[in-house]
N, C-alpha and C positions, 0 to 999 in steps of 0.2 A: 844129546842123543835125540831129544824131542824135535829140536830145531832141524837136524838132519832128514828125520821122519817126515817132518812137514815139506821140507824142500824137495825130497825126493818124490813127493806127490802132487807137487805144485800146489800146495795147500797156503802157501805164506800170505797169499793175498787174502785170504779168508780169515787169517789168524790176527786180527786187530785185537787190541785190548778189549774192546766193546763187545766183540763177537765171542770171544773166548770167556769173558765173564759170564755172558748169557748162557754158553754152552756149560760153564761150571755150574750155575744156578740150577740148569735142567738136570745135571748129572747129582746135584745134592738132592733134588726132588726124587729121583729114581732111588737113591741111596734111602730117603726117608720112607719110601714104601715098602722096603723090607722089613721095617718096624711098625708099620701101620697096621693098627688094630690087634697089636699083640699084648698090649698092656705092658707091665713092668718086665722088663728083661733081664735075668740075672747075668751077672758077668761069666764070660767063658762060653755064654749061649749052650748050656748042656742040653736043652730040649730041642735044638736044632738039628736038622737032618745034615748029611754031608752035602746034598744038593742046595740047601738053603745056605750053608755057610760058603760054599763056592760062589753063589750069587752075589752074596754080601762082599767076599773078597773082589769080585769084578767091579762091583759098583764103588767100592772104596777106591780101587785102582782107577777108575774112571775120574773120579773127584781129584785124586792125587795128581795125575797126569796133566789134567785142565789147569790145576792150581799152579804145578810147575812150569807149565808152558805159558802162563798168563804171566807170572812173575819174570820169566826170560824176554818176553817182549817188551816189558815194562822196564828191563833193566834194573831188575830188584834182585839182589842175592838174597834168596829166600832163607838159607841157612843163617846168614849173618843178621838178617832180619829178626828170625824166630829167636835168636840167642839174645839180642838187644832188647827185644820184648819181655823174655824171661828175666833180665836184669831189671827192668823197669818195674815188672810185677813183683820181684823180691823186695824192692824199695816200697812200693806203694802197699803191698800186704806182707809186713814183717812176720817171721814165723811166731814170735811171742804174742803178737797181738791176735793172730789167727787161732791160736790154742785157747785164748779167752772167750772166743765168740761160740 
């Protein structure tokens, strides 16, 4: 879907791994600004307005879309890579050991 979106707009030449990574970092910066100067924020964001939550959704979506596109141009199956990372983390951080810490 994202590859087609880029292809239809002739953006493919701009979507190098480096450029996509830099764009992703920029979007993470924009996402971080939504939390900047707020102090600790409780789960569920109960004190946020509908507009603030909508803005957060947009920034999270931007980060996700650039991450997915970057994985695509790098020929990384992001879903499989995430599952493999979870498997590795399960071995590295066993439940019983974590409950003691």
